[in-house]
BALOBA-1460 file (C-alpha; in Angstrom, 3 decimals):
// residues 381
<rec num="1" residu="x" x="9.954" y="-22.773" z="20.670"/>
<rec num="2" residu="x" x="9.734" y="-19.096" z="21.603"/>
<rec num="3" residu="x" x="7.542" y="-17.535" z="24.302"/>
<rec num="4" residu="x" x="6.516" y="-13.889" z="24.045"/>
<rec num="5" residu="x" x="4.486" y="-12.111" z="26.736"/>
<rec num="6" residu="x" x="2.760" y="-8.909" z="25.612"/>
<rec num="7" residu="x" x="1.180" y="-6.375" z="27.959"/>
<rec num="8" residu="x" x="-1.333" y="-5.330" z="25.277"/>
<rec num="9" residu="x" x="-1.932" y="-6.208" z="21.635"/>
<rec num="10" residu="x" x="-3.896" y="-5.765" z="18.437"/>
<rec num="11" residu="x" x="-4.921" y="-9.047" z="16.836"/>
<rec num="12" residu="x" x="-5.564" y="-7.625" z="13.356"/>
<rec num="13" residu="x" x="-9.230" y="-6.884" z="14.030"/>
<rec num="14" residu="x" x="-9.555" y="-5.773" z="17.650"/>
<rec num="15" residu="x" x="-7.480" y="-3.911" z="20.193"/>
<rec num="16" residu="x" x="-6.739" y="-5.954" z="23.303"/>
<rec num="17" residu="x" x="-5.712" y="-3.207" z="25.708"/>
<rec num="18" residu="x" x="-4.807" y="-4.182" z="29.258"/>
<rec num="19" residu="x" x="-5.191" y="-7.841" z="28.262"/>
<rec num="20" residu="x" x="-1.752" y="-9.432" z="28.713"/>
<rec num="21" residu="x" x="-1.234" y="-12.472" z="26.530"/>
<rec num="22" residu="x" x="1.344" y="-15.230" z="26.291"/>
<rec num="23" residu="x" x="2.196" y="-16.315" z="22.757"/>
<rec num="24" residu="x" x="3.989" y="-19.583" z="22.195"/>
<rec num="25" residu="x" x="5.582" y="-19.738" z="18.745"/>
<rec num="26" residu="x" x="6.835" y="-22.976" z="17.240"/>
<rec num="27" residu="x" x="7.541" y="-24.008" z="13.673"/>
<rec num="28" residu="x" x="6.594" y="-20.600" z="12.300"/>
<rec num="29" residu="x" x="3.122" y="-20.774" z="13.862"/>
<rec num="30" residu="x" x="1.446" y="-19.468" z="16.989"/>
<rec num="31" residu="x" x="1.125" y="-22.780" z="18.790"/>
<rec num="32" residu="x" x="-0.843" y="-21.300" z="21.663"/>
<rec num="33" residu="x" x="-2.337" y="-18.016" z="22.779"/>
<rec num="34" residu="x" x="-2.872" y="-17.922" z="26.546"/>
<rec num="35" residu="x" x="-4.602" y="-15.026" z="28.327"/>
<rec num="36" residu="x" x="-2.383" y="-13.484" z="30.992"/>
<rec num="37" residu="x" x="1.320" y="-13.683" z="31.738"/>
<rec num="38" residu="x" x="2.582" y="-17.270" z="31.806"/>
<rec num="39" residu="x" x="6.352" y="-17.555" z="31.380"/>
<rec num="40" residu="x" x="6.938" y="-21.150" z="30.316"/>
<rec num="41" residu="x" x="10.746" y="-20.940" z="30.361"/>
<rec num="42" residu="x" x="13.494" y="-18.676" z="31.639"/>
<rec num="43" residu="x" x="13.892" y="-17.460" z="28.039"/>
<rec num="44" residu="x" x="10.375" y="-16.032" z="27.829"/>
<rec num="45" residu="x" x="10.515" y="-12.464" z="26.534"/>
<rec num="46" residu="x" x="8.240" y="-9.660" z="27.718"/>
<rec num="47" residu="x" x="7.203" y="-6.736" z="25.532"/>
<rec num="48" residu="x" x="4.866" y="-3.763" z="25.644"/>
<rec num="49" residu="x" x="2.815" y="-4.367" z="22.494"/>
<rec num="50" residu="x" x="2.491" y="-6.883" z="19.680"/>
<rec num="51" residu="x" x="0.487" y="-6.753" z="16.442"/>
<rec num="52" residu="x" x="0.486" y="-8.287" z="12.938"/>
<rec num="53" residu="x" x="3.126" y="-7.168" z="10.459"/>
<rec num="54" residu="x" x="2.157" y="-4.038" z="8.538"/>
<rec num="55" residu="x" x="1.249" y="-3.853" z="4.850"/>
<rec num="56" residu="x" x="2.201" y="-1.162" z="2.330"/>
<rec num="57" residu="x" x="-0.514" y="-1.466" z="-0.294"/>
<rec num="58" residu="x" x="1.235" y="0.619" z="-2.945"/>
<rec num="59" residu="x" x="4.947" y="1.191" z="-3.468"/>
<rec num="60" residu="x" x="7.631" y="1.020" z="-6.158"/>
<rec num="61" residu="x" x="10.635" y="-0.881" z="-4.853"/>
<rec num="62" residu="x" x="12.968" y="0.075" z="-7.696"/>
<rec num="63" residu="x" x="12.675" y="3.806" z="-6.949"/>
<rec num="64" residu="x" x="14.375" y="5.758" z="-4.159"/>
<rec num="65" residu="x" x="11.937" y="8.324" z="-2.769"/>
<rec num="66" residu="x" x="14.720" y="10.099" z="-0.883"/>
<rec num="67" residu="x" x="16.159" y="11.432" z="-4.135"/>
<rec num="68" residu="x" x="14.731" y="14.929" z="-4.668"/>
<rec num="69" residu="x" x="16.752" y="16.042" z="-7.680"/>
<rec num="70" residu="x" x="14.384" y="15.737" z="-10.661"/>
<rec num="71" residu="x" x="17.275" y="15.472" z="-13.129"/>
<rec num="72" residu="x" x="18.849" y="12.588" z="-11.215"/>
<rec num="73" residu="x" x="15.457" y="10.887" z="-10.885"/>
<rec num="74" residu="x" x="15.007" y="11.070" z="-14.654"/>
<rec num="75" residu="x" x="18.530" y="9.821" z="-15.390"/>
<rec num="76" residu="x" x="18.044" y="6.916" z="-12.967"/>
<rec num="77" residu="x" x="15.399" y="5.418" z="-15.287"/>
<rec num="78" residu="x" x="18.289" y="4.496" z="-17.613"/>
<rec num="79" residu="x" x="20.456" y="3.073" z="-14.801"/>
<rec num="80" residu="x" x="21.912" y="-0.473" z="-14.979"/>
<rec num="81" residu="x" x="19.592" y="-3.231" z="-13.811"/>
<rec num="82" residu="x" x="21.878" y="-4.251" z="-10.938"/>
<rec num="83" residu="x" x="21.871" y="-0.692" z="-9.611"/>
<rec num="84" residu="x" x="18.054" y="-0.781" z="-9.538"/>
<rec num="85" residu="x" x="18.155" y="-4.154" z="-7.794"/>
<rec num="86" residu="x" x="20.414" y="-2.740" z="-5.073"/>
<rec num="87" residu="x" x="18.001" y="0.160" z="-4.565"/>
<rec num="88" residu="x" x="15.189" y="-2.383" z="-4.202"/>
<rec num="89" residu="x" x="17.192" y="-4.473" z="-1.715"/>
<rec num="90" residu="x" x="17.861" y="-1.391" z="0.392"/>
<rec num="91" residu="x" x="14.158" y="-0.501" z="0.268"/>
<rec num="92" residu="x" x="13.212" y="-3.979" z="1.469"/>
<rec num="93" residu="x" x="15.342" y="-3.396" z="4.573"/>
<rec num="94" residu="x" x="13.713" y="-0.004" z="5.150"/>
<rec num="95" residu="x" x="10.285" y="-1.623" z="5.079"/>
<rec num="96" residu="x" x="11.317" y="-4.309" z="7.552"/>
<rec num="97" residu="x" x="12.859" y="-1.761" z="9.918"/>
<rec num="98" residu="x" x="9.441" y="-0.079" z="10.093"/>
<rec num="99" residu="x" x="7.563" y="-3.329" z="10.772"/>
<rec num="100" residu="x" x="6.240" y="-3.845" z="7.231"/>
<rec num="101" residu="x" x="6.180" y="-7.525" z="6.267"/>
<rec num="102" residu="x" x="4.107" y="-7.373" z="3.065"/>
<rec num="103" residu="x" x="4.212" y="-4.858" z="0.211"/>
<rec num="104" residu="x" x="2.323" y="-4.633" z="-3.060"/>
<rec num="105" residu="x" x="4.594" y="-3.238" z="-5.750"/>
<rec num="106" residu="x" x="2.771" y="-0.925" z="-8.156"/>
<rec num="107" residu="x" x="4.714" y="-1.872" z="-11.259"/>
<rec num="108" residu="x" x="7.976" y="-1.302" z="-13.113"/>
<rec num="109" residu="x" x="8.892" y="-2.058" z="-16.709"/>
<rec num="110" residu="x" x="12.369" y="-3.321" z="-15.811"/>
<rec num="111" residu="x" x="11.348" y="-6.477" z="-13.952"/>
<rec num="112" residu="x" x="12.954" y="-5.418" z="-10.684"/>
<rec num="113" residu="x" x="9.788" y="-6.099" z="-8.680"/>
<rec num="114" residu="x" x="9.532" y="-9.735" z="-9.809"/>
<rec num="115" residu="x" x="13.252" y="-10.323" z="-9.232"/>
<rec num="116" residu="x" x="13.214" y="-8.866" z="-5.730"/>
<rec num="117" residu="x" x="10.051" y="-10.866" z="-4.958"/>
<rec num="118" residu="x" x="11.803" y="-14.085" z="-5.936"/>
<rec num="119" residu="x" x="15.072" y="-13.164" z="-4.228"/>
<rec num="120" residu="x" x="13.981" y="-11.951" z="-0.800"/>
<rec num="121" residu="x" x="12.612" y="-14.147" z="1.985"/>
<rec num="122" residu="x" x="12.576" y="-11.519" z="4.704"/>
<rec num="123" residu="x" x="9.629" y="-9.634" z="3.193"/>
<rec num="124" residu="x" x="6.580" y="-10.781" z="1.233"/>
<rec num="125" residu="x" x="6.363" y="-8.921" z="-2.081"/>
<rec num="126" residu="x" x="3.177" y="-8.939" z="-4.118"/>
<rec num="127" residu="x" x="4.469" y="-7.910" z="-7.530"/>
<rec num="128" residu="x" x="2.324" y="-6.770" z="-10.453"/>
<rec num="129" residu="x" x="5.245" y="-6.874" z="-12.873"/>
<rec num="130" residu="x" x="4.644" y="-4.329" z="-15.623"/>
<rec num="131" residu="x" x="1.415" y="-2.331" z="-15.765"/>
<rec num="132" residu="x" x="-0.847" y="-1.599" z="-18.734"/>
<rec num="133" residu="x" x="-1.406" y="1.809" z="-20.344"/>
<rec num="134" residu="x" x="-2.476" y="3.425" z="-23.581"/>
<rec num="135" residu="x" x="0.115" y="4.319" z="-26.253"/>
<rec num="136" residu="x" x="1.998" y="7.571" z="-25.688"/>
<rec num="137" residu="x" x="0.214" y="8.238" z="-22.404"/>
<rec num="138" residu="x" x="1.506" y="8.602" z="-18.842"/>
<rec num="139" residu="x" x="3.247" y="5.641" z="-17.218"/>
<rec num="140" residu="x" x="6.047" y="4.574" z="-19.568"/>
<rec num="141" residu="x" x="8.393" y="3.737" z="-16.651"/>
<rec num="142" residu="x" x="5.924" y="1.293" z="-15.066"/>
<rec num="143" residu="x" x="3.678" y="0.065" z="-17.897"/>
<rec num="144" residu="x" x="3.532" y="-1.393" z="-21.407"/>
<rec num="145" residu="x" x="1.194" y="-0.175" z="-24.136"/>
<rec num="146" residu="x" x="-2.040" y="-1.896" z="-25.178"/>
<rec num="147" residu="x" x="-4.480" y="-0.639" z="-27.785"/>
<rec num="148" residu="x" x="-6.788" y="-3.316" z="-29.219"/>
<rec num="149" residu="x" x="-8.864" y="-5.928" z="-27.363"/>
<rec num="150" residu="x" x="-6.408" y="-8.502" z="-28.713"/>
<rec num="151" residu="x" x="-3.531" y="-6.536" z="-27.155"/>
<rec num="152" residu="x" x="-5.363" y="-6.422" z="-23.840"/>
<rec num="153" residu="x" x="-6.197" y="-10.120" z="-23.764"/>
<rec num="154" residu="x" x="-2.665" y="-11.094" z="-24.789"/>
<rec num="155" residu="x" x="-1.064" y="-8.815" z="-22.198"/>
<rec num="156" residu="x" x="-3.265" y="-10.099" z="-19.377"/>
<rec num="157" residu="x" x="-2.587" y="-13.706" z="-20.405"/>
<rec num="158" residu="x" x="1.148" y="-12.992" z="-20.305"/>
<rec num="159" residu="x" x="0.979" y="-11.226" z="-16.942"/>
<rec num="160" residu="x" x="-1.012" y="-14.096" z="-15.414"/>
<rec num="161" residu="x" x="2.019" y="-16.376" z="-15.818"/>
<rec num="162" residu="x" x="3.943" y="-14.500" z="-13.150"/>
<rec num="163" residu="x" x="1.550" y="-12.280" z="-11.196"/>
<rec num="164" residu="x" x="-1.743" y="-12.245" z="-9.327"/>
<rec num="165" residu="x" x="-2.427" y="-8.572" z="-10.046"/>
<rec num="166" residu="x" x="-2.866" y="-6.314" z="-13.054"/>
<rec num="167" residu="x" x="-1.806" y="-2.688" z="-12.606"/>
<rec num="168" residu="x" x="-3.775" y="-0.329" z="-14.869"/>
<rec num="169" residu="x" x="-2.799" y="3.250" z="-15.660"/>
<rec num="170" residu="x" x="-6.247" y="4.800" z="-15.994"/>
<rec num="171" residu="x" x="-5.359" y="8.504" z="-15.770"/>
<rec num="172" residu="x" x="-2.418" y="10.853" z="-15.894"/>
<rec num="173" residu="x" x="-0.881" y="12.607" z="-12.916"/>
<rec num="174" residu="x" x="-2.141" y="15.747" z="-11.215"/>
<rec num="175" residu="x" x="-1.017" y="19.078" z="-12.656"/>
<rec num="176" residu="x" x="-0.516" y="20.865" z="-9.360"/>
<rec num="177" residu="x" x="-0.251" y="24.284" z="-10.958"/>
<rec num="178" residu="x" x="-3.710" y="23.980" z="-12.480"/>
<rec num="179" residu="x" x="-5.059" y="21.832" z="-9.654"/>
<rec num="180" residu="x" x="-6.411" y="19.274" z="-12.150"/>
<rec num="181" residu="x" x="-5.556" y="15.839" z="-13.548"/>
<rec num="182" residu="x" x="-3.641" y="15.947" z="-16.829"/>
<rec num="183" residu="x" x="-5.560" y="14.683" z="-19.858"/>
<rec num="184" residu="x" x="-8.624" y="12.498" z="-20.322"/>
<rec num="185" residu="x" x="-8.898" y="8.963" z="-18.882"/>
<rec num="186" residu="x" x="-6.767" y="6.473" z="-20.789"/>
<rec num="187" residu="x" x="-9.357" y="3.678" z="-21.066"/>
<rec num="188" residu="x" x="-13.045" y="4.161" z="-21.847"/>
<rec num="189" residu="x" x="-15.687" y="2.096" z="-20.067"/>
<rec num="190" residu="x" x="-15.918" y="-0.577" z="-22.768"/>
<rec num="191" residu="x" x="-12.204" y="-1.289" z="-22.970"/>
<rec num="192" residu="x" x="-11.587" y="-1.071" z="-19.235"/>
<rec num="193" residu="x" x="-14.512" y="-3.409" z="-18.541"/>
<rec num="194" residu="x" x="-12.999" y="-5.850" z="-21.020"/>
<rec num="195" residu="x" x="-9.582" y="-5.578" z="-19.362"/>
<rec num="196" residu="x" x="-11.041" y="-6.193" z="-15.908"/>
<rec num="197" residu="x" x="-13.061" y="-9.142" z="-17.231"/>
<rec num="198" residu="x" x="-9.942" y="-10.715" z="-18.759"/>
<rec num="199" residu="x" x="-8.066" y="-10.296" z="-15.488"/>
<rec num="200" residu="x" x="-10.845" y="-11.788" z="-13.395"/>
<rec num="201" residu="x" x="-11.179" y="-14.728" z="-15.769"/>
<rec num="202" residu="x" x="-7.476" y="-15.360" z="-15.187"/>
<rec num="203" residu="x" x="-7.989" y="-15.215" z="-11.423"/>
<rec num="204" residu="x" x="-6.205" y="-11.874" z="-11.063"/>
<rec num="205" residu="x" x="-6.998" y="-8.730" z="-9.083"/>
<rec num="206" residu="x" x="-6.946" y="-5.304" z="-10.725"/>
<rec num="207" residu="x" x="-5.734" y="-2.009" z="-9.278"/>
<rec num="208" residu="x" x="-5.831" y="1.270" z="-11.146"/>
<rec num="209" residu="x" x="-3.708" y="4.400" z="-10.927"/>
<rec num="210" residu="x" x="-6.576" y="6.814" z="-11.035"/>
<rec num="211" residu="x" x="-7.383" y="10.395" z="-10.023"/>
<rec num="212" residu="x" x="-10.039" y="12.778" z="-11.242"/>
<rec num="213" residu="x" x="-13.779" y="12.247" z="-11.024"/>
<rec num="214" residu="x" x="-14.272" y="11.008" z="-14.603"/>
<rec num="215" residu="x" x="-11.401" y="8.509" z="-14.468"/>
<rec num="216" residu="x" x="-12.547" y="7.138" z="-11.112"/>
<rec num="217" residu="x" x="-16.140" y="6.908" z="-12.374"/>
<rec num="218" residu="x" x="-15.085" y="4.750" z="-15.323"/>
<rec num="219" residu="x" x="-12.818" y="2.562" z="-13.162"/>
<rec num="220" residu="x" x="-15.528" y="1.896" z="-10.594"/>
<rec num="221" residu="x" x="-18.152" y="1.203" z="-13.261"/>
<rec num="222" residu="x" x="-15.744" y="-1.211" z="-14.981"/>
<rec num="223" residu="x" x="-15.351" y="-3.219" z="-11.765"/>
<rec num="224" residu="x" x="-11.715" y="-2.425" z="-10.951"/>
<rec num="225" residu="x" x="-10.902" y="-4.027" z="-7.590"/>
<rec num="226" residu="x" x="-8.938" y="-1.117" z="-6.139"/>
<rec num="227" residu="x" x="-8.628" y="2.606" z="-6.827"/>
<rec num="228" residu="x" x="-5.081" y="3.871" z="-6.240"/>
<rec num="229" residu="x" x="-4.628" y="7.525" z="-5.238"/>
<rec num="230" residu="x" x="-8.212" y="8.585" z="-6.027"/>
<rec num="231" residu="x" x="-7.800" y="12.345" z="-5.673"/>
<rec num="232" residu="x" x="-10.912" y="14.388" z="-6.516"/>
<rec num="233" residu="x" x="-13.169" y="11.676" z="-5.097"/>
<rec num="234" residu="x" x="-16.928" y="12.261" z="-4.603"/>
<rec num="235" residu="x" x="-19.518" y="11.011" z="-2.139"/>
<rec num="236" residu="x" x="-21.490" y="9.431" z="-4.993"/>
<rec num="237" residu="x" x="-18.476" y="7.401" z="-6.085"/>
<rec num="238" residu="x" x="-17.750" y="6.336" z="-2.508"/>
<rec num="239" residu="x" x="-21.324" y="5.059" z="-2.148"/>
<rec num="240" residu="x" x="-20.885" y="2.996" z="-5.304"/>
<rec num="241" residu="x" x="-17.507" y="1.689" z="-4.151"/>
<rec num="242" residu="x" x="-18.948" y="0.631" z="-0.790"/>
<rec num="243" residu="x" x="-21.798" y="-1.174" z="-2.506"/>
<rec num="244" residu="x" x="-19.441" y="-3.039" z="-4.857"/>
<rec num="245" residu="x" x="-16.678" y="-3.675" z="-2.333"/>
<rec num="246" residu="x" x="-14.153" y="-1.604" z="-4.314"/>
<rec num="247" residu="x" x="-11.048" y="-0.835" z="-2.268"/>
<rec num="248" residu="x" x="-9.386" y="2.569" z="-2.051"/>
<rec num="249" residu="x" x="-5.678" y="3.229" z="-1.424"/>
<rec num="250" residu="x" x="-5.598" y="7.024" z="-0.916"/>
<rec num="251" residu="x" x="-1.769" y="7.541" z="-0.888"/>
<rec num="252" residu="x" x="-1.617" y="10.935" z="0.832"/>
<rec num="253" residu="x" x="2.168" y="10.988" z="1.046"/>
<rec num="254" residu="x" x="3.288" y="12.158" z="-2.440"/>
<rec num="255" residu="x" x="0.935" y="15.147" z="-2.522"/>
<rec num="256" residu="x" x="1.566" y="15.942" z="1.133"/>
<rec num="257" residu="x" x="5.309" y="16.088" z="0.461"/>
<rec num="258" residu="x" x="4.755" y="18.522" z="-2.435"/>
<rec num="259" residu="x" x="2.752" y="20.739" z="-0.078"/>
<rec num="260" residu="x" x="5.072" y="20.386" z="2.921"/>
<rec num="261" residu="x" x="8.328" y="20.887" z="0.966"/>
<rec num="262" residu="x" x="7.293" y="23.119" z="-1.980"/>
<rec num="263" residu="x" x="10.864" y="24.287" z="-2.553"/>
<rec num="264" residu="x" x="11.756" y="20.773" z="-3.794"/>
<rec num="265" residu="x" x="9.680" y="21.437" z="-6.931"/>
<rec num="266" residu="x" x="9.873" y="25.244" z="-6.704"/>
<rec num="267" residu="x" x="6.142" y="25.656" z="-6.336"/>
<rec num="268" residu="x" x="4.679" y="29.129" z="-6.164"/>
<rec num="269" residu="x" x="2.492" y="30.219" z="-3.226"/>
<rec num="270" residu="x" x="-0.543" y="29.892" z="-5.518"/>
<rec num="271" residu="x" x="0.330" y="26.268" z="-6.276"/>
<rec num="272" residu="x" x="0.899" y="25.538" z="-2.589"/>
<rec num="273" residu="x" x="-2.627" y="26.826" z="-1.908"/>
<rec num="274" residu="x" x="-4.016" y="24.443" z="-4.552"/>
<rec num="275" residu="x" x="-2.075" y="21.559" z="-3.028"/>
<rec num="276" residu="x" x="-3.639" y="22.314" z="0.348"/>
<rec num="277" residu="x" x="-7.121" y="22.320" z="-1.175"/>
<rec num="278" residu="x" x="-6.477" y="18.956" z="-2.811"/>
<rec num="279" residu="x" x="-5.291" y="17.502" z="0.495"/>
<rec num="280" residu="x" x="-8.222" y="18.963" z="2.443"/>
<rec num="281" residu="x" x="-10.679" y="17.423" z="-0.027"/>
<rec num="282" residu="x" x="-8.877" y="14.091" z="0.281"/>
<rec num="283" residu="x" x="-9.121" y="14.235" z="4.082"/>
<rec num="284" residu="x" x="-12.836" y="14.953" z="3.830"/>
<rec num="285" residu="x" x="-13.493" y="12.035" z="1.508"/>
<rec num="286" residu="x" x="-11.386" y="9.517" z="3.444"/>
<rec num="287" residu="x" x="-13.424" y="10.430" z="6.527"/>
<rec num="288" residu="x" x="-16.614" y="9.914" z="4.488"/>
<rec num="289" residu="x" x="-15.320" y="6.587" z="3.192"/>
<rec num="290" residu="x" x="-15.000" y="5.193" z="6.712"/>
<rec num="291" residu="x" x="-18.590" y="6.103" z="7.573"/>
<rec num="292" residu="x" x="-19.898" y="4.728" z="4.283"/>
<rec num="293" residu="x" x="-17.980" y="1.456" z="4.649"/>
<rec num="294" residu="x" x="-15.438" y="1.635" z="1.827"/>
<rec num="295" residu="x" x="-12.566" y="-0.849" z="2.059"/>
<rec num="296" residu="x" x="-9.703" y="1.514" z="2.873"/>
<rec num="297" residu="x" x="-6.136" y="0.223" z="2.514"/>
<rec num="298" residu="x" x="-2.985" y="2.089" z="3.497"/>
<rec num="299" residu="x" x="-0.403" y="2.617" z="0.785"/>
<rec num="300" residu="x" x="2.402" y="5.149" z="0.599"/>
<rec num="301" residu="x" x="3.385" y="5.249" z="-3.099"/>
<rec num="302" residu="x" x="6.935" y="5.014" z="-1.762"/>
<rec num="303" residu="x" x="9.512" y="5.755" z="-4.428"/>
<rec num="304" residu="x" x="7.727" y="8.932" z="-5.471"/>
<rec num="305" residu="x" x="9.724" y="12.091" z="-4.846"/>
<rec num="306" residu="x" x="10.043" y="12.650" z="-1.116"/>
<rec num="307" residu="x" x="8.275" y="9.417" z="-0.202"/>
<rec num="308" residu="x" x="10.744" y="7.136" z="1.576"/>
<rec num="309" residu="x" x="10.139" y="3.405" z="1.743"/>
<rec num="310" residu="x" x="9.060" y="2.127" z="5.151"/>
<rec num="311" residu="x" x="8.785" y="5.405" z="7.013"/>
<rec num="312" residu="x" x="6.112" y="6.741" z="4.653"/>
<rec num="313" residu="x" x="3.726" y="3.870" z="5.367"/>
<rec num="314" residu="x" x="3.747" y="4.934" z="9.019"/>
<rec num="315" residu="x" x="3.151" y="8.507" z="7.846"/>
<rec num="316" residu="x" x="0.184" y="7.201" z="5.861"/>
<rec num="317" residu="x" x="-1.361" y="5.688" z="9.003"/>
<rec num="318" residu="x" x="-0.984" y="9.090" z="10.665"/>
<rec num="319" residu="x" x="-2.753" y="10.709" z="7.697"/>
<rec num="320" residu="x" x="-5.655" y="8.313" z="8.310"/>
<rec num="321" residu="x" x="-5.707" y="9.298" z="11.974"/>
<rec num="322" residu="x" x="-5.839" y="12.982" z="11.018"/>
<rec num="323" residu="x" x="-8.938" y="12.202" z="8.950"/>
<rec num="324" residu="x" x="-10.650" y="11.078" z="12.144"/>
<rec num="325" residu="x" x="-10.136" y="7.373" z="11.429"/>
<rec num="326" residu="x" x="-9.837" y="5.402" z="14.687"/>
<rec num="327" residu="x" x="-6.556" y="3.682" z="15.471"/>
<rec num="328" residu="x" x="-8.312" y="0.305" z="15.319"/>
<rec num="329" residu="x" x="-9.695" y="1.028" z="11.828"/>
<rec num="330" residu="x" x="-6.394" y="2.495" z="10.622"/>
<rec num="331" residu="x" x="-4.516" y="-0.624" z="11.715"/>
<rec num="332" residu="x" x="-7.077" y="-2.898" z="10.073"/>
<rec num="333" residu="x" x="-6.393" y="-0.965" z="6.859"/>
<rec num="334" residu="x" x="-2.684" y="-1.626" z="7.334"/>
<rec num="335" residu="x" x="-2.790" y="-5.285" z="8.422"/>
<rec num="336" residu="x" x="-5.751" y="-7.633" z="8.064"/>
<rec num="337" residu="x" x="-7.866" y="-5.903" z="5.386"/>
<rec num="338" residu="x" x="-5.380" y="-5.851" z="2.486"/>
<rec num="339" residu="x" x="-4.368" y="-9.434" z="3.168"/>
<rec num="340" residu="x" x="-8.010" y="-10.515" z="3.093"/>
<rec num="341" residu="x" x="-8.861" y="-8.495" z="-0.041"/>
<rec num="342" residu="x" x="-5.867" y="-9.902" z="-1.908"/>
<rec num="343" residu="x" x="-6.328" y="-13.481" z="-0.757"/>
<rec num="344" residu="x" x="-2.911" y="-13.321" z="0.943"/>
<rec num="345" residu="x" x="-2.112" y="-15.482" z="3.986"/>
<rec num="346" residu="x" x="-3.480" y="-13.966" z="7.181"/>
<rec num="347" residu="x" x="-1.152" y="-12.515" z="9.783"/>
<rec num="348" residu="x" x="-3.877" y="-12.118" z="12.419"/>
<rec num="349" residu="x" x="-2.664" y="-13.048" z="15.880"/>
<rec num="350" residu="x" x="-4.605" y="-16.192" z="16.686"/>
<rec num="351" residu="x" x="-3.929" y="-19.753" z="17.770"/>
<rec num="352" residu="x" x="-2.610" y="-21.715" z="14.816"/>
<rec num="353" residu="x" x="-1.926" y="-18.570" z="12.803"/>
<rec num="354" residu="x" x="1.335" y="-17.650" z="11.097"/>
<rec num="355" residu="x" x="3.947" y="-15.957" z="13.248"/>
<rec num="356" residu="x" x="4.101" y="-12.737" z="11.222"/>
<rec num="357" residu="x" x="4.222" y="-10.103" z="13.964"/>
<rec num="358" residu="x" x="5.936" y="-6.941" z="15.088"/>
<rec num="359" residu="x" x="6.842" y="-5.797" z="18.584"/>
<rec num="360" residu="x" x="6.516" y="-2.113" z="19.475"/>
<rec num="361" residu="x" x="8.166" y="-0.267" z="22.368"/>
<rec num="362" residu="x" x="4.768" y="0.880" z="23.640"/>
<rec num="363" residu="x" x="1.028" y="0.820" z="23.019"/>
<rec num="364" residu="x" x="0.092" y="2.995" z="19.990"/>
<rec num="365" residu="x" x="-3.489" y="3.195" z="21.239"/>
<rec num="366" residu="x" x="-2.122" y="5.170" z="24.174"/>
<rec num="367" residu="x" x="0.485" y="7.118" z="22.186"/>
<rec num="368" residu="x" x="0.398" y="6.794" z="18.381"/>
<rec num="369" residu="x" x="4.090" y="7.726" z="18.141"/>
<rec num="370" residu="x" x="4.931" y="4.187" z="19.260"/>
<rec num="371" residu="x" x="4.120" y="3.112" z="15.680"/>
<rec num="372" residu="x" x="7.511" y="4.592" z="14.842"/>
<rec num="373" residu="x" x="9.327" y="2.485" z="17.454"/>
<rec num="374" residu="x" x="9.608" y="-1.096" z="16.211"/>
<rec num="375" residu="x" x="11.685" y="-3.287" z="18.507"/>
<rec num="376" residu="x" x="11.450" y="-6.591" z="16.681"/>
<rec num="377" residu="x" x="9.957" y="-8.292" z="13.653"/>
<rec num="378" residu="x" x="8.899" y="-11.936" z="14.060"/>
<rec num="379" residu="x" x="8.798" y="-13.801" z="10.740"/>
<rec num="380" residu="x" x="8.363" y="-17.575" z="10.298"/>
<rec num="381" residu="x" x="8.868" y="-17.940" z="14.037"/>
């Protein structure tokens, strides 16, 4: 049995400032939750702040975001499997060091995400396996090709054997020099609706790599459960997403890095200006999404160039705060909301709940920088 006394806390839904609480943990569960400070033994530990473990809603464990050399990043895609596994193991530790206890991996065609999910017990990994894309379109390193309805049904049936999610590559990436998404959407409304229907029939969630107004419009109309990235969003689409309950994982970090460190990709001043406009529009629409009631989820897209695992999820929370999102809402997006949307076990701090918590050196509602100061991670008691 372990006793933890917190000066203040966030239970996953509400901030409990200036409400000391005594948590008694036994057998991996919160046996009791007692208001006030009640040391039950000499071994009771006091701390400044406790909250549920964080969630990174979109990352790629097999990729190292710290690598900035584009040639080395390209060559790495042909690296030995064991080398990729070691990168993933290191990334798991980076997540844990930042208080992240659940990640959703956004796909890889090598099978690293499934293997690391099955191997690690220190971190919960929600692995989509390999994603789905159209032939000869963007996403070869994370997705397999499907063309016909038979291909789609067969692929979803195969994925359902080992995953609870289907990752869909709906659009290309953003051409920063033009300030637009490359190419037309990969799936039209008919085929994407069919794909989503097959996934839902198999009891699976769908999440779509998607930017650009037309690609997002098709994805939302097709009933995709979550829009990933979602640059070039509109108010009209946000209204529809709120009505349907469609989630949005805005992933500021990859584009922000391109703007903040333009020399890494040798961007011209004109391109840097376009990057800033893209980010400013994203900020505007995330702020709108909160007011409209869209299910926002934090996700870093860690593994992308300049986007380090663990640290970048905390950066993503700060991006939410800069949009005017309250700390309480930002932490819901990074703790309780994704778990609820995905049907994952709750980590809310409540009597009888799982002991899946992190201890911070101070109260982030008083000083947000404390989010970067994790003192302990409590898993399975």
